[in-house]
Biopython code that builds the backbone (N, CA, C, O; Angstrom):
import numpy as np
from Bio.PDB.StructureBuilder import StructureBuilder

atoms = [
    (1, "MET", "N", (88.753, 101.121, 72.200)),
    (1, "MET", "CA", (88.748, 100.609, 73.559)),
    (1, "MET", "C", (89.194, 99.146, 73.545)),
    (1, "MET", "O", (88.693, 98.353, 72.748)),
    (2, "VAL", "N", (90.120, 98.791, 74.409)),
    (2, "VAL", "CA", (90.646, 97.434, 74.493)),
    (2, "VAL", "C", (89.796, 96.636, 75.481)),
    (2, "VAL", "O", (89.415, 97.140, 76.538)),
    (3, "ALA", "N", (89.508, 95.398, 75.125)),
    (3, "ALA", "CA", (88.774, 94.522, 76.041)),
    (3, "ALA", "C", (89.577, 94.361, 77.319)),
    (3, "ALA", "O", (90.796, 94.194, 77.283)),
    (4, "SER", "N", (88.884, 94.411, 78.452)),
    (4, "SER", "CA", (89.577, 94.259, 79.720)),
    (4, "SER", "C", (88.705, 93.508, 80.713)),
    (4, "SER", "O", (87.488, 93.409, 80.559)),
    (5, "VAL", "N", (89.366, 92.982, 81.735)),
    (5, "VAL", "CA", (88.686, 92.275, 82.817)),
    (5, "VAL", "C", (89.219, 92.820, 84.135)),
    (5, "VAL", "O", (90.379, 93.220, 84.232)),
    (6, "ASP", "N", (88.358, 92.831, 85.144)),
    (6, "ASP", "CA", (88.847, 93.215, 86.467)),
    (6, "ASP", "C", (89.522, 92.008, 87.106)),
    (6, "ASP", "O", (89.538, 90.920, 86.530)),
    (7, "ALA", "N", (90.076, 92.202, 88.291)),
    (7, "ALA", "CA", (90.844, 91.137, 88.933)),
    (7, "ALA", "C", (90.006, 89.882, 89.166)),
    (7, "ALA", "O", (90.475, 88.768, 88.931)),
    (8, "GLU", "N", (88.779, 90.060, 89.625)),
    (8, "GLU", "CA", (87.928, 88.896, 89.897)),
    (8, "GLU", "C", (87.638, 88.114, 88.617)),
    (8, "GLU", "O", (87.761, 86.889, 88.589)),
    (9, "GLN", "N", (87.252, 88.828, 87.561)),
    (9, "GLN", "CA", (86.968, 88.167, 86.275)),
    (9, "GLN", "C", (88.226, 87.515, 85.711)),
    (9, "GLN", "O", (88.192, 86.372, 85.254)),
    (10, "GLY", "N", (89.326, 88.243, 85.745)),
    (10, "GLY", "CA", (90.580, 87.735, 85.187)),
    (10, "GLY", "C", (91.041, 86.473, 85.877)),
    (10, "GLY", "O", (91.432, 85.507, 85.222)),
    (11, "ARG", "N", (90.998, 86.475, 87.200)),
    (11, "ARG", "CA", (91.414, 85.278, 87.941)),
    (11, "ARG", "C", (90.471, 84.121, 87.654)),
    (11, "ARG", "O", (90.914, 82.975, 87.569)),
    (12, "ALA", "N", (89.174, 84.397, 87.500)),
    (12, "ALA", "CA", (88.216, 83.328, 87.183)),
    (12, "ALA", "C", (88.516, 82.735, 85.810)),
    (12, "ALA", "O", (88.471, 81.516, 85.645)),
    (13, "PHE", "N", (88.822, 83.579, 84.820)),
    (13, "PHE", "CA", (89.169, 83.078, 83.491)),
    (13, "PHE", "C", (90.424, 82.203, 83.557)),
    (13, "PHE", "O", (90.472, 81.138, 82.941)),
    (14, "VAL", "N", (91.428, 82.649, 84.295)),
    (14, "VAL", "CA", (92.665, 81.877, 84.426)),
    (14, "VAL", "C", (92.373, 80.545, 85.121)),
    (14, "VAL", "O", (92.878, 79.502, 84.706)),
    (15, "ASP", "N", (91.562, 80.583, 86.171)),
    (15, "ASP", "CA", (91.193, 79.340, 86.865)),
    (15, "ASP", "C", (90.468, 78.376, 85.926)),
    (15, "ASP", "O", (90.549, 77.158, 86.091)),
    (16, "ASP", "N", (89.761, 78.931, 84.939)),
    (16, "ASP", "CA", (89.019, 78.102, 83.973)),
    (16, "ASP", "C", (89.855, 77.700, 82.764)),
    (16, "ASP", "O", (89.334, 77.101, 81.824)),
    (17, "GLY", "N", (91.162, 78.028, 82.778)),
    (17, "GLY", "CA", (92.034, 77.567, 81.708)),
    (17, "GLY", "C", (92.556, 78.610, 80.746)),
    (17, "GLY", "O", (93.299, 78.272, 79.824)),
    (18, "ALA", "N", (92.190, 79.879, 80.932)),
    (18, "ALA", "CA", (92.744, 80.922, 80.060)),
    (18, "ALA", "C", (94.242, 81.053, 80.314)),
    (18, "ALA", "O", (94.717, 80.801, 81.421)),
    (19, "VAL", "N", (94.974, 81.445, 79.290)),
    (19, "VAL", "CA", (96.407, 81.711, 79.408)),
    (19, "VAL", "C", (96.586, 83.054, 80.105)),
    (19, "VAL", "O", (95.977, 84.045, 79.703)),
    (20, "LEU", "N", (97.412, 83.096, 81.139)),
    (20, "LEU", "CA", (97.793, 84.353, 81.777)),
    (20, "LEU", "C", (99.147, 84.735, 81.200)),
    (20, "LEU", "O", (100.158, 84.107, 81.514)),
    (21, "LEU", "N", (99.172, 85.753, 80.365)),
    (21, "LEU", "CA", (100.376, 86.187, 79.664)),
    (21, "LEU", "C", (100.978, 87.391, 80.373)),
    (21, "LEU", "O", (100.390, 88.473, 80.369)),
    (22, "ASP", "N", (102.133, 87.213, 80.974)),
    (22, "ASP", "CA", (102.846, 88.275, 81.692)),
    (22, "ASP", "C", (103.822, 88.916, 80.719)),
    (22, "ASP", "O", (104.728, 88.252, 80.216)),
    (23, "VAL", "N", (103.640, 90.218, 80.450)),
    (23, "VAL", "CA", (104.460, 90.905, 79.447)),
    (23, "VAL", "C", (105.495, 91.842, 80.071)),
    (23, "VAL", "O", (106.040, 92.710, 79.389)),
    (24, "ARG", "N", (105.765, 91.667, 81.363)),
    (24, "ARG", "CA", (106.785, 92.489, 82.018)),
    (24, "ARG", "C", (108.184, 92.028, 81.603)),
    (24, "ARG", "O", (108.359, 90.963, 81.012)),
    (25, "GLU", "N", (109.147, 92.843, 81.925)),
    (25, "GLU", "CA", (110.530, 92.532, 81.562)),
    (25, "GLU", "C", (111.094, 91.429, 82.461)),
    (25, "GLU", "O", (110.516, 91.101, 83.497)),
    (26, "ASP", "N", (112.231, 90.865, 82.049)),
    (26, "ASP", "CA", (112.823, 89.715, 82.727)),
    (26, "ASP", "C", (113.050, 89.944, 84.221)),
    (26, "ASP", "O", (112.764, 89.060, 85.029)),
    (27, "ASN", "N", (113.561, 91.123, 84.599)),
    (27, "ASN", "CA", (113.840, 91.369, 86.018)),
    (27, "ASN", "C", (112.551, 91.437, 86.836)),
    (27, "ASN", "O", (112.532, 91.012, 87.991)),
    (28, "GLU", "N", (111.485, 91.962, 86.257)),
    (28, "GLU", "CA", (110.199, 92.020, 86.948)),
    (28, "GLU", "C", (109.633, 90.612, 87.132)),
    (28, "GLU", "O", (109.148, 90.262, 88.207)),
    (29, "TRP", "N", (109.703, 89.807, 86.064)),
    (29, "TRP", "CA", (109.257, 88.419, 86.113)),
    (29, "TRP", "C", (110.026, 87.644, 87.183)),
    (29, "TRP", "O", (109.429, 86.911, 87.971)),
    (30, "ALA", "N", (111.356, 87.807, 87.208)),
    (30, "ALA", "CA", (112.192, 87.081, 88.159)),
    (30, "ALA", "C", (111.842, 87.425, 89.603)),
    (30, "ALA", "O", (111.900, 86.559, 90.476)),
    (31, "ALA", "N", (111.478, 88.677, 89.862)),
    (31, "ALA", "CA", (111.168, 89.105, 91.230)),
    (31, "ALA", "C", (109.846, 88.529, 91.724)),
    (31, "ALA", "O", (109.700, 88.220, 92.907)),
    (32, "GLY", "N", (108.877, 88.384, 90.810)),
    (32, "GLY", "CA", (107.597, 87.836, 91.223)),
    (32, "GLY", "C", (106.596, 87.771, 90.102)),
    (32, "GLY", "O", (106.352, 88.764, 89.417)),
    (33, "HIS", "N", (106.011, 86.594, 89.912)),
    (33, "HIS", "CA", (105.017, 86.380, 88.863)),
    (33, "HIS", "C", (104.007, 85.337, 89.335)),
    (33, "HIS", "O", (104.276, 84.577, 90.265)),
    (34, "ALA", "N", (102.867, 85.307, 88.701)),
    (34, "ALA", "CA", (101.872, 84.280, 89.008)),
    (34, "ALA", "C", (102.444, 82.933, 88.586)),
    (34, "ALA", "O", (102.993, 82.821, 87.490)),
    (35, "PRO", "N", (102.328, 81.905, 89.432)),
    (35, "PRO", "CA", (102.930, 80.611, 89.103)),
    (35, "PRO", "C", (102.427, 80.014, 87.795)),
    (35, "PRO", "O", (103.170, 79.290, 87.132)),
    (36, "GLN", "N", (101.203, 80.295, 87.412)),
    (36, "GLN", "CA", (100.633, 79.708, 86.202)),
    (36, "GLN", "C", (100.839, 80.578, 84.952)),
    (36, "GLN", "O", (100.381, 80.220, 83.867)),
    (37, "ALA", "N", (101.517, 81.703, 85.101)),
    (37, "ALA", "CA", (101.688, 82.626, 83.983)),
    (37, "ALA", "C", (102.701, 82.125, 82.964)),
    (37, "ALA", "O", (103.580, 81.319, 83.265)),
    (38, "VAL", "N", (102.543, 82.633, 81.747)),
    (38, "VAL", "CA", (103.481, 82.439, 80.649)),
    (38, "VAL", "C", (104.170, 83.791, 80.448)),
    (38, "VAL", "O", (103.511, 84.830, 80.497)),
    (39, "HIS", "N", (105.470, 83.788, 80.225)),
    (39, "HIS", "CA", (106.223, 85.039, 80.119)),
    (39, "HIS", "C", (106.619, 85.339, 78.677)),
    (39, "HIS", "O", (107.185, 84.495, 77.983)),
    (40, "ALA", "N", (106.313, 86.548, 78.245)),
    (40, "ALA", "CA", (106.756, 87.059, 76.947)),
    (40, "ALA", "C", (106.863, 88.574, 77.089)),
    (40, "ALA", "O", (105.847, 89.263, 76.995)),
    (41, "PRO", "N", (108.061, 89.114, 77.310)),
    (41, "PRO", "CA", (108.209, 90.559, 77.513)),
    (41, "PRO", "C", (107.658, 91.372, 76.350)),
    (41, "PRO", "O", (107.835, 91.015, 75.185)),
    (42, "MET", "N", (106.994, 92.461, 76.683)),
    (42, "MET", "CA", (106.432, 93.341, 75.661)),
    (42, "MET", "C", (107.506, 93.794, 74.677)),
    (42, "MET", "O", (107.243, 93.917, 73.481)),
    (43, "SER", "N", (108.717, 94.041, 75.179)),
    (43, "SER", "CA", (109.791, 94.563, 74.332)),
    (43, "SER", "C", (110.199, 93.611, 73.218)),
    (43, "SER", "O", (110.829, 94.031, 72.247)),
    (44, "SER", "N", (109.847, 92.328, 73.343)),
    (44, "SER", "CA", (110.263, 91.376, 72.311)),
    (44, "SER", "C", (109.140, 90.476, 71.804)),
    (44, "SER", "O", (109.399, 89.566, 71.017)),
    (45, "ILE", "N", (107.921, 90.702, 72.228)),
    (45, "ILE", "CA", (106.834, 89.773, 71.902)),
    (45, "ILE", "C", (106.571, 89.675, 70.393)),
    (45, "ILE", "O", (106.196, 88.613, 69.899)),
    (46, "GLN", "N", (106.765, 90.762, 69.675)),
    (46, "GLN", "CA", (106.482, 90.720, 68.241)),
    (46, "GLN", "C", (107.609, 90.085, 67.435)),
    (46, "GLN", "O", (107.420, 89.789, 66.255)),
    (47, "GLN", "N", (108.775, 89.869, 68.039)),
    (47, "GLN", "CA", (109.912, 89.295, 67.327)),
    (47, "GLN", "C", (110.043, 87.784, 67.497)),
    (47, "GLN", "O", (110.882, 87.168, 66.838)),
    (48, "HIS", "N", (109.238, 87.175, 68.361)),
    (48, "HIS", "CA", (109.356, 85.757, 68.652)),
    (48, "HIS", "C", (108.007, 85.064, 68.510)),
    (48, "HIS", "O", (106.965, 85.711, 68.623)),
    (49, "PRO", "N", (108.013, 83.767, 68.265)),
    (49, "PRO", "CA", (106.743, 83.031, 68.245)),
    (49, "PRO", "C", (106.060, 83.150, 69.613)),
    (49, "PRO", "O", (106.727, 83.149, 70.648)),
    (50, "LEU", "N", (104.762, 83.251, 69.608)),
    (50, "LEU", "CA", (104.026, 83.360, 70.863)),
    (50, "LEU", "C", (104.132, 82.057, 71.641)),
    (50, "LEU", "O", (103.964, 80.981, 71.068)),
    (51, "PRO", "N", (104.411, 82.139, 72.951)),
    (51, "PRO", "CA", (104.667, 80.940, 73.758)),
    (51, "PRO", "C", (103.407, 80.298, 74.351)),
    (51, "PRO", "O", (103.430, 79.796, 75.475)),
    (52, "PHE", "N", (102.323, 80.319, 73.595)),
    (52, "PHE", "CA", (101.073, 79.735, 74.082)),
    (52, "PHE", "C", (100.201, 79.369, 72.898)),
    (52, "PHE", "O", (100.455, 79.783, 71.768)),
    (53, "ASP", "N", (99.176, 78.591, 73.171)),
    (53, "ASP", "CA", (98.211, 78.188, 72.159)),
    (53, "ASP", "C", (97.359, 79.404, 71.797)),
    (53, "ASP", "O", (96.594, 79.895, 72.627)),
    (54, "THR", "N", (97.486, 79.885, 70.578)),
    (54, "THR", "CA", (96.785, 81.106, 70.183)),
    (54, "THR", "C", (95.289, 80.915, 69.983)),
    (54, "THR", "O", (94.571, 81.882, 69.728)),
    (55, "SER", "N", (94.808, 79.679, 70.095)),
    (55, "SER", "CA", (93.361, 79.470, 70.027)),
    (55, "SER", "C", (92.723, 79.598, 71.410)),
    (55, "SER", "O", (91.498, 79.589, 71.527)),
    (56, "ALA", "N", (93.542, 79.716, 72.456)),
    (56, "ALA", "CA", (93.038, 79.850, 73.824)),
    (56, "ALA", "C", (92.713, 81.310, 74.127)),
    (56, "ALA", "O", (93.239, 82.224, 73.492)),
    (57, "ARG", "N", (91.841, 81.509, 75.107)),
    (57, "ARG", "CA", (91.597, 82.861, 75.626)),
    (57, "ARG", "C", (92.857, 83.293, 76.359)),
    (57, "ARG", "O", (93.472, 82.496, 77.068)),
    (58, "VAL", "N", (93.244, 84.559, 76.188)),
    (58, "VAL", "CA", (94.464, 85.081, 76.790)),
    (58, "VAL", "C", (94.118, 86.283, 77.664)),
    (58, "VAL", "O", (93.420, 87.201, 77.233)),
    (59, "ILE", "N", (94.615, 86.261, 78.891)),
    (59, "ILE", "CA", (94.501, 87.393, 79.798)),
    (59, "ILE", "C", (95.907, 87.963, 79.933)),
    (59, "ILE", "O", (96.823, 87.274, 80.383)),
    (60, "VAL", "N", (96.075, 89.230, 79.539)),
    (60, "VAL", "CA", (97.401, 89.850, 79.486)),
    (60, "VAL", "C", (97.598, 90.727, 80.724)),
    (60, "VAL", "O", (96.737, 91.529, 81.082)),
    (61, "ILE", "N", (98.762, 90.549, 81.369)),
    (61, "ILE", "CA", (99.038, 91.266, 82.614)),
    (61, "ILE", "C", (100.432, 91.869, 82.590)),
    (61, "ILE", "O", (101.351, 91.309, 81.993)),
    (62, "CYS", "N", (100.582, 93.021, 83.245)),
    (62, "CYS", "CA", (101.887, 93.643, 83.461)),
    (62, "CYS", "C", (101.888, 94.162, 84.898)),
    (62, "CYS", "O", (101.156, 93.635, 85.735)),
    (63, "ARG", "N", (102.671, 95.154, 85.194)),
    (63, "ARG", "CA", (102.723, 95.652, 86.573)),
    (63, "ARG", "C", (101.470, 96.442, 86.924)),
    (63, "ARG", "O", (100.870, 96.221, 87.976)),
    (64, "SER", "N", (101.068, 97.370, 86.042)),
    (64, "SER", "CA", (99.947, 98.247, 86.383)),
    (64, "SER", "C", (98.788, 98.193, 85.400)),
    (64, "SER", "O", (97.700, 98.678, 85.708)),
    (65, "GLY", "N", (98.999, 97.617, 84.232)),
    (65, "GLY", "CA", (97.928, 97.522, 83.245)),
    (65, "GLY", "C", (98.145, 98.319, 81.972)),
    (65, "GLY", "O", (97.335, 98.232, 81.048)),
    (66, "GLN", "N", (99.220, 99.096, 81.901)),
    (66, "GLN", "CA", (99.464, 99.921, 80.717)),
    (66, "GLN", "C", (100.097, 99.129, 79.572)),
    (66, "GLN", "O", (99.584, 99.142, 78.453)),
    (67, "ARG", "N", (101.196, 98.448, 79.843)),
    (67, "ARG", "CA", (101.847, 97.656, 78.791)),
    (67, "ARG", "C", (100.927, 96.539, 78.316)),
    (67, "ARG", "O", (100.844, 96.255, 77.121)),
    (68, "SER", "N", (100.240, 95.914, 79.260)),
    (68, "SER", "CA", (99.343, 94.821, 78.883)),
    (68, "SER", "C", (98.205, 95.314, 78.001)),
    (68, "SER", "O", (97.704, 94.563, 77.163)),
    (69, "GLN", "N", (97.796, 96.546, 78.173)),
    (69, "GLN", "CA", (96.754, 97.111, 77.317)),
    (69, "GLN", "C", (97.239, 97.183, 75.869)),
    (69, "GLN", "O", (96.496, 96.851, 74.945)),
    (70, "SER", "N", (98.477, 97.615, 75.674)),
    (70, "SER", "CA", (99.045, 97.689, 74.321)),
    (70, "SER", "C", (99.184, 96.313, 73.698)),
    (70, "SER", "O", (98.857, 96.125, 72.527)),
    (71, "VAL", "N", (99.672, 95.340, 74.478)),
    (71, "VAL", "CA", (99.826, 93.981, 73.960)),
    (71, "VAL", "C", (98.465, 93.372, 73.657)),
    (71, "VAL", "O", (98.309, 92.670, 72.659)),
    (72, "THR", "N", (97.488, 93.633, 74.503)),
    (72, "THR", "CA", (96.134, 93.130, 74.252)),
    (72, "THR", "C", (95.613, 93.647, 72.918)),
    (72, "THR", "O", (95.046, 92.884, 72.137)),
    (73, "ALA", "N", (95.799, 94.929, 72.653)),
    (73, "ALA", "CA", (95.347, 95.503, 71.377)),
    (73, "ALA", "C", (96.047, 94.817, 70.209)),
    (73, "ALA", "O", (95.406, 94.509, 69.203)),
    (74, "TRP", "N", (97.340, 94.575, 70.324)),
    (74, "TRP", "CA", (98.096, 93.915, 69.260)),
    (74, "TRP", "C", (97.602, 92.484, 69.047)),
    (74, "TRP", "O", (97.427, 92.055, 67.907)),
    (75, "LEU", "N", (97.376, 91.738, 70.139)),
    (75, "LEU", "CA", (96.880, 90.365, 70.025)),
    (75, "LEU", "C", (95.498, 90.334, 69.372)),
    (75, "LEU", "O", (95.236, 89.502, 68.503)),
    (76, "ARG", "N", (94.624, 91.236, 69.790)),
    (76, "ARG", "CA", (93.271, 91.270, 69.221)),
    (76, "ARG", "C", (93.329, 91.627, 67.729)),
    (76, "ARG", "O", (92.550, 91.106, 66.931)),
    (77, "HIS", "N", (94.250, 92.512, 67.363)),
    (77, "HIS", "CA", (94.440, 92.848, 65.951)),
    (77, "HIS", "C", (94.915, 91.617, 65.177)),
    (77, "HIS", "O", (94.649, 91.483, 63.982)),
    (78, "SER", "N", (95.618, 90.724, 65.870)),
    (78, "SER", "CA", (96.085, 89.470, 65.270)),
    (78, "SER", "C", (95.039, 88.361, 65.387)),
    (78, "SER", "O", (95.330, 87.190, 65.146)),
    (79, "GLU", "N", (93.828, 88.745, 65.757)),
    (79, "GLU", "CA", (92.678, 87.837, 65.863)),
    (79, "GLU", "C", (92.840, 86.777, 66.950)),
    (79, "GLU", "O", (92.376, 85.647, 66.800)),
    (80, "ILE", "N", (93.498, 87.151, 68.040)),
    (80, "ILE", "CA", (93.626, 86.292, 69.210)),
    (80, "ILE", "C", (92.685, 86.848, 70.270)),
    (80, "ILE", "O", (92.666, 88.055, 70.513)),
    (81, "GLU", "N", (91.904, 85.976, 70.900)),
    (81, "GLU", "CA", (90.960, 86.408, 71.929)),
    (81, "GLU", "C", (91.746, 86.793, 73.178)),
    (81, "GLU", "O", (92.238, 85.929, 73.904)),
    (82, "ALA", "N", (91.858, 88.089, 73.420)),
    (82, "ALA", "CA", (92.674, 88.582, 74.526)),
    (82, "ALA", "C", (91.946, 89.682, 75.274)),
    (82, "ALA", "O", (91.131, 90.410, 74.707)),
    (83, "ALA", "N", (92.255, 89.791, 76.564)),
    (83, "ALA", "CA", (91.719, 90.857, 77.397)),
    (83, "ALA", "C", (92.819, 91.338, 78.338)),
    (83, "ALA", "O", (93.660, 90.557, 78.782)),
    (84, "ASN", "N", (92.799, 92.625, 78.632)),
    (84, "ASN", "CA", (93.751, 93.242, 79.540)),
    (84, "ASN", "C", (93.304, 93.022, 80.986)),
    (84, "ASN", "O", (92.131, 93.213, 81.306)),
    (85, "PHE", "N", (94.231, 92.621, 81.860)),
    (85, "PHE", "CA", (93.954, 92.465, 83.284)),
    (85, "PHE", "C", (94.097, 93.837, 83.931)),
    (85, "PHE", "O", (95.215, 94.314, 84.126)),
    (86, "GLU", "N", (92.978, 94.477, 84.266)),
    (86, "GLU", "CA", (92.979, 95.824, 84.838)),
    (86, "GLU", "C", (93.734, 95.862, 86.164)),
    (86, "GLU", "O", (93.525, 95.018, 87.034)),
    (87, "GLY", "N", (94.605, 96.843, 86.302)),
    (87, "GLY", "CA", (95.348, 97.011, 87.543)),
    (87, "GLY", "C", (96.607, 96.179, 87.641)),
    (87, "GLY", "O", (97.382, 96.343, 88.584)),
    (88, "GLY", "N", (96.828, 95.290, 86.687)),
    (88, "GLY", "CA", (98.063, 94.525, 86.606)),
    (88, "GLY", "C", (98.361, 93.655, 87.821)),
    (88, "GLY", "O", (97.461, 93.222, 88.540)),
    (89, "MET", "N", (99.641, 93.418, 88.025)),
    (89, "MET", "CA", (100.085, 92.536, 89.103)),
    (89, "MET", "C", (99.686, 93.065, 90.474)),
    (89, "MET", "O", (99.469, 92.281, 91.399)),
    (90, "HIS", "N", (99.587, 94.374, 90.617)),
    (90, "HIS", "CA", (99.145, 94.922, 91.897)),
    (90, "HIS", "C", (97.728, 94.441, 92.205)),
    (90, "HIS", "O", (97.436, 94.049, 93.334)),
    (91, "ALA", "N", (96.850, 94.471, 91.206)),
    (91, "ALA", "CA", (95.479, 93.992, 91.392)),
    (91, "ALA", "C", (95.456, 92.483, 91.593)),
    (91, "ALA", "O", (94.653, 91.977, 92.376)),
    (92, "TRP", "N", (96.329, 91.756, 90.893)),
    (92, "TRP", "CA", (96.422, 90.301, 91.065)),
    (92, "TRP", "C", (96.697, 89.965, 92.537)),
    (92, "TRP", "O", (96.015, 89.130, 93.130)),
    (93, "VAL", "N", (97.699, 90.623, 93.109)),
    (93, "VAL", "CA", (98.083, 90.361, 94.496)),
    (93, "VAL", "C", (96.969, 90.802, 95.455)),
    (93, "VAL", "O", (96.620, 90.071, 96.382)),
    (94, "GLN", "N", (96.420, 91.988, 95.231)),
    (94, "GLN", "CA", (95.364, 92.504, 96.118)),
    (94, "GLN", "C", (94.127, 91.609, 96.108)),
    (94, "GLN", "O", (93.383, 91.565, 97.088)),
    (95, "SER", "N", (93.907, 90.903, 95.014)),
    (95, "SER", "CA", (92.741, 90.023, 94.925)),
    (95, "SER", "C", (93.037, 88.612, 95.437)),
    (95, "SER", "O", (92.191, 87.724, 95.334)),
    (96, "GLY", "N", (94.236, 88.405, 95.988)),
    (96, "GLY", "CA", (94.582, 87.113, 96.568)),
    (96, "GLY", "C", (95.382, 86.198, 95.680)),
    (96, "GLY", "O", (95.617, 85.044, 96.039)),
    (97, "GLY", "N", (95.815, 86.687, 94.513)),
    (97, "GLY", "CA", (96.620, 85.864, 93.614)),
    (97, "GLY", "C", (98.017, 85.622, 94.162)),
    (97, "GLY", "O", (98.637, 86.518, 94.734)),
    (98, "ASP", "N", (98.500, 84.409, 93.982)),
    (98, "ASP", "CA", (99.846, 84.061, 94.430)),
    (98, "ASP", "C", (100.887, 84.607, 93.472)),
    (98, "ASP", "O", (100.629, 84.763, 92.278)),
    (99, "ILE", "N", (102.084, 84.901, 94.012)),
    (99, "ILE", "CA", (103.234, 85.229, 93.175)),
    (99, "ILE", "C", (104.465, 84.531, 93.737)),
    (99, "ILE", "O", (104.630, 84.391, 94.949)),
    (100, "VAL", "N", (105.315, 84.100, 92.825)),
    (100, "VAL", "CA", (106.560, 83.431, 93.184)),
    (100, "VAL", "C", (107.708, 84.081, 92.424)),
    (100, "VAL", "O", (107.511, 84.700, 91.379)),
    (101, "ASP", "N", (108.916, 83.928, 92.972)),
    (101, "ASP", "CA", (110.084, 84.425, 92.244)),
    (101, "ASP", "C", (110.615, 83.320, 91.338)),
    (101, "ASP", "O", (110.005, 82.256, 91.236)),
    (102, "SER", "N", (111.724, 83.558, 90.694)),
    (102, "SER", "CA", (112.279, 82.584, 89.746)),
    (102, "SER", "C", (112.656, 81.257, 90.388)),
    (102, "SER", "O", (112.742, 80.237, 89.703)),
    (103, "ASP", "N", (112.883, 81.263, 91.699)),
    (103, "ASP", "CA", (113.253, 80.042, 92.411)),
    (103, "ASP", "C", (112.052, 79.349, 93.051)),
    (103, "ASP", "O", (112.208, 78.335, 93.731)),
    (104, "GLY", "N", (110.851, 79.896, 92.835)),
    (104, "GLY", "CA", (109.662, 79.295, 93.409)),
    (104, "GLY", "C", (109.344, 79.756, 94.815)),
    (104, "GLY", "O", (108.410, 79.252, 95.439)),
    (105, "ASN", "N", (110.118, 80.720, 95.328)),
    (105, "ASN", "CA", (109.871, 81.285, 96.659)),
    (105, "ASN", "C", (108.846, 82.403, 96.543)),
    (105, "ASN", "O", (108.564, 82.860, 95.435)),
    (106, "PRO", "N", (108.277, 82.859, 97.671)),
    (106, "PRO", "CA", (107.342, 83.994, 97.589)),
    (106, "PRO", "C", (107.990, 85.173, 96.870)),
    (106, "PRO", "O", (109.134, 85.531, 97.152)),
    (107, "GLY", "N", (107.255, 85.768, 95.948)),
    (107, "GLY", "CA", (107.787, 86.854, 95.139)),
    (107, "GLY", "C", (107.241, 88.208, 95.530)),
    (107, "GLY", "O", (106.386, 88.323, 96.408)),
    (108, "VAL", "N", (107.749, 89.235, 94.863)),
    (108, "VAL", "CA", (107.293, 90.604, 95.053)),
    (108, "VAL", "C", (107.062, 91.238, 93.692)),
    (108, "VAL", "O", (107.659, 90.823, 92.698)),
    (109, "VAL", "N", (106.204, 92.232, 93.648)),
    (109, "VAL", "CA", (105.958, 92.983, 92.416)),
    (109, "VAL", "C", (106.877, 94.184, 92.407)),
    (109, "VAL", "O", (106.855, 95.000, 93.329)),
    (110, "ILE", "N", (107.697, 94.294, 91.351)),
    (110, "ILE", "CA", (108.568, 95.476, 91.230)),
    (110, "ILE", "C", (108.194, 96.234, 89.970)),
    (110, "ILE", "O", (108.797, 97.263, 89.667)),
]
sb = StructureBuilder()
sb.init_structure("model")
sb.init_model(0)
sb.init_chain("A")
sb.init_seg("    ")
for serial, (resi, resn, name, xyz) in enumerate(atoms, 1):
    if name == "N":
        sb.init_residue(resn, " ", resi, " ")
    sb.init_atom(name, np.array(xyz, "f"), 0.0, 1.0, " ", f" {name:<3s}", serial, name[0])
structure = sb.get_structure()
């Protein structure tokens, strides 16, 4: 079982300084992402250095929660404190989280 947080817990952790790691693909990120998120697509995350402080708590998010669950398991196996954001970006938006597109305008979840 992968550690996970619901939208309320996840947003509270992010507000308290946890890294919000968005693992969706480039086109999904460009259409809409949380302004404070860090982007590392699941398809390439294992091939590149992680773009965040690995000593920080990490909340992993994708569109629905499936890809982020896999990345969370991989991060935890790498001894990084990580949790899956249940419900993904849909839950982020439904809980009142902001999203912006690549230009900083209001974004959409695709």
